[in-house]
C-alpha atoms as one frame of an Amber mdcrd trajectory, in Angstrom:
protein
  25.890   3.411 -22.144  22.727   2.481 -23.684  19.595   3.321 -22.552  18.911
   0.366 -20.478  22.276   0.535 -18.679  21.270   4.200 -17.725  18.139   2.959
 -16.231  19.745   0.239 -14.263  22.393   2.747 -12.999  19.452   5.257 -11.986
  17.736   2.559 -10.139  20.540   1.078  -8.176  21.179   4.785  -7.155  17.784
   5.250  -5.688  18.254   1.962  -3.906  21.663   3.202  -2.480  20.261   6.078
  -1.431  17.044   4.358   0.126  18.875   1.963   1.948  21.330   4.557   3.161
  18.472   6.130   4.482  17.077   3.372   6.421  14.931   1.381   3.992  15.745
  -2.455   4.050  16.332  -4.192   0.457  14.032  -6.791  -0.287  14.065 -10.012
  -2.309  11.669 -10.618  -5.039  11.276 -14.196  -4.259  10.052 -13.459  -0.794
   7.149 -11.386  -1.973   3.533 -13.241  -1.735   2.125 -12.659  -5.292  -1.260
 -14.216  -4.367  -1.495 -12.138  -1.044   0.248  -8.612  -2.468   2.253  -9.325
   0.959   5.910  -9.121   2.307   4.606 -11.659   4.868   7.938 -11.935   6.457
   7.865  -7.892   7.463   4.145  -8.346   8.206   5.064 -10.858  10.909   8.248
  -9.687  12.345   6.600  -6.124  12.796   3.941  -7.344  14.912   5.941  -9.839
  17.108   8.643  -7.354  17.561   6.449  -4.053  18.735   3.353  -6.109  19.886
   4.973  -8.969  22.143   1.879  -9.214  24.338  -0.587  -9.054  21.667   1.038
 -11.416  19.868   1.558 -13.898  22.950  -1.918 -13.796  23.024  -2.719 -14.466
  19.571  -0.625 -17.565  19.739  -3.210 -18.853  22.639  -5.869 -18.255  20.216
  -4.465 -20.101  17.214  -1.914 -22.675  18.867  -1.637 -24.790  16.009  -1.087
 -21.970  13.050  -0.826 -18.642  14.798   1.305 -17.094  11.804  -0.835 -18.541
   8.915  -3.909 -17.403  10.910  -2.516 -13.718  10.988  -1.717 -13.155   7.385
  -4.922 -14.604   6.377  -6.769 -12.323   8.749  -4.739  -9.430   7.262  -4.669
 -10.444   3.714  -8.821 -10.565   4.003  -8.885  -7.318   5.547  -6.583  -5.646
   2.845  -8.850  -6.992   0.150 -11.831  -4.852   1.239 -11.371  -1.139   0.831
 -13.447   2.108   1.690 -11.417   4.311   4.058 -14.185   7.147   3.976 -16.810
   5.134   4.384 -19.852   6.694   6.611 -19.714   3.747   8.871 -16.578   3.857
  10.968 -16.199   0.178  11.232 -15.923   0.112   7.398 -12.973   2.342   7.349
 -10.526   0.277   8.770 -10.257  -1.986   5.327  -8.221  -1.455   2.604  -4.606
  -0.533   2.548  -4.874   2.507   4.265  -7.678   1.724   6.373  -5.384  -1.328
   7.586  -2.219   1.121   8.168  -4.370   3.926  10.007  -6.048   1.582  12.422
  -5.975  -1.632  14.532  -6.289  -5.088  12.836  -8.773  -7.207  15.054  -9.269
 -10.881  15.081 -11.185 -12.292  17.872 -10.151 -10.669  21.214  -6.593  -9.369
  19.792  -5.546  -6.159  18.362  -2.586  -5.409  16.216  -1.517  -1.875  14.643
   0.300  -2.584  11.490   1.924   0.768  11.291   2.899   3.504  13.807   2.942
   6.947  12.296   5.354   9.680  14.012   4.259  10.830  17.599   3.938  14.196
  18.488   6.418  13.872  21.330   8.698  11.130  22.846   6.742  10.830  26.434
   5.225   7.238  25.426   8.288   4.624  25.325   5.549   2.330  23.448   4.556
   4.289  20.789   8.040   5.828  20.145   9.297   1.934  19.988   6.524   1.081
  17.630   7.327   3.955  15.324  11.242   3.072  15.338  10.122  -0.599  14.728
   8.389   0.255  11.320   9.989  -1.573   8.653  10.540   0.142   5.282  11.464
  -1.889   2.071  12.370  -1.604  -1.116  12.000  -4.208  -3.630  13.386  -4.432
  -7.050  12.277  -5.786 -10.180   9.295  -7.237  -8.477   6.991  -9.834 -10.769
   3.810  -9.517  -9.402   1.634 -12.169 -11.225   0.719 -14.988  -9.267   0.179
 -16.511 -12.649   3.637 -16.161 -14.111   5.059 -19.408 -12.443   6.230 -22.736
 -13.365   3.534 -24.374 -11.422   0.789 -22.578 -13.096   2.474 -23.528 -16.454
   2.481 -27.257 -15.384  -1.263 -27.173 -14.337  -2.558 -25.055 -16.655  -0.731
 -25.316 -19.772  -0.143 -21.650 -19.900   1.435 -18.865 -17.441   1.201 -15.203
 -17.510   4.034 -12.852 -18.650   6.644 -12.070 -16.065   5.777  -8.293 -16.229
   8.098  -6.297 -13.489   7.542  -3.547 -11.537  11.254  -1.566 -11.227  10.930
  -0.852  -7.548   7.916  -1.482  -5.202   7.867   0.064  -1.770   6.518  -1.755
   1.451   5.860  -0.533   5.078   5.697  -3.587   7.393   5.522  -5.908   4.693
   2.244  -3.990   2.949   2.707  -2.302  -0.526   1.187   1.034  -0.352   2.797
   3.407  -3.163  -0.192   3.265  -5.792  -2.662   4.033  -3.138  -0.643   6.714
  -1.668  -0.143   8.718  -4.886  -3.908   8.063  -5.489  -4.662  10.129  -2.051
  -2.114  12.750  -3.054  -3.419  13.354  -6.675  -7.334  13.517  -5.470  -6.451
  15.363  -2.497  -8.566  16.848   0.439 -11.510  18.745   0.786 -10.471  22.287
   0.156 -11.730  26.000   1.611 -10.876  29.362   1.983  -7.279  29.772   0.723
  -5.119  32.722   2.371  -5.984  34.819  -0.372  -9.537  34.786   0.092 -10.535
  32.473  -2.615 -12.490  29.486  -2.385 -10.814  26.278  -3.502 -13.042  22.836
  -3.985 -10.060  20.218  -3.574  -6.766  20.981  -1.941  -3.896  18.956  -3.514
  -0.073  19.560  -4.813  -0.056  21.440  -7.941   3.497  19.969  -8.275   3.144
  16.445  -7.406  -0.415  16.138  -9.206   0.917  16.229 -12.712   3.904  13.940
 -12.021   1.434  11.634 -10.626  -0.530  11.878 -13.703   2.277  11.203 -16.040
   3.511   7.974 -13.900  -0.054   6.464 -14.037  -0.393   7.405 -17.672   2.951
   5.277 -18.407   2.239   2.461 -15.914  -1.198   2.272 -16.385  -1.454  -1.501
 -17.522   0.285  -2.649 -14.408  -1.522  -0.488 -11.933  -5.127  -0.355 -13.436
  -6.435  -2.967 -11.237  -5.438  -1.286  -8.037  -6.360   2.109  -9.381  -9.719
   0.750 -10.539 -10.545  -0.938  -7.117  -9.784   2.120  -5.224 -11.658   4.587
  -7.275 -14.554   2.509  -7.818 -15.006   1.603  -4.154 -14.339   5.319  -3.196
 -15.695   7.291  -5.968 -18.302   5.808  -8.496 -19.553   3.646  -5.611 -20.608
   7.005  -4.312 -19.160   6.544  -0.822 -16.741   9.539  -0.755 -18.836  12.335
   0.676 -17.372  15.109  -0.855 -18.202  15.295  -4.588 -15.260  17.122  -5.904
 -13.041  14.411  -4.351 -15.143  11.703  -6.172 -14.881  13.647  -9.434 -10.970
  13.671  -9.333 -11.217   9.745  -8.364 -13.256   9.232 -11.394 -10.888  11.275
 -13.285  -8.162   9.414 -12.585 -10.092   5.926 -13.329 -11.099   7.170 -16.757
  -7.156   8.307 -17.611  -5.698   4.802 -16.457  -8.612   2.970 -18.424  -7.982
   5.087 -21.542  -4.457   4.285 -21.654  -4.634   0.775 -19.990
């Protein structure tokens, strides 16, 4: 078995285990490259877990609620600063949208429900159980790698593919989640009495660094966007966290 065959077998084994664990297998053709969303899941999640809010939304946009919602979600995701001093700005970007409500006029939606501490609230539990976790293999991500782009401009981007992309309720999240793991959280006194400026996993951080170095060309735009808005933009209050964000950006830019 050659290297490509081994990699394909390993990838399929990962997919099989994830599907067995409750993940849904996605179709790369259903991924919206321009918006970077698996729009089918975005809409399914809010419609099935928040039917009353969706009914209200349809009254606000009677001629096209689906498209209006996707446009609003994409606009909210395109901005990012989950650690801004202004609390309203923390609702932007991937982490902000997943953690906070998405507001459009008088309608409010949650795009993700984290595991509740107890099962006393059936609505919260239903929203958690309604989360759609999806893995999409061999994802061509560039919106310019299409036949339509070639016909219109005479050129098209290469069809670079990402082996596996993870989505929660239609929103891709893996790269930013890895960045959060690498950057860490504010430190403090350890149980041994030492002071640690930043708390992060000594096991995960080296693995993330290796992964980001290998895939620097593919993820550089996402890393740059998050690191610049939170790090060099000066909006990350903790200087030690900001330093790690800048360190990660420098690494990706050097290898990209």
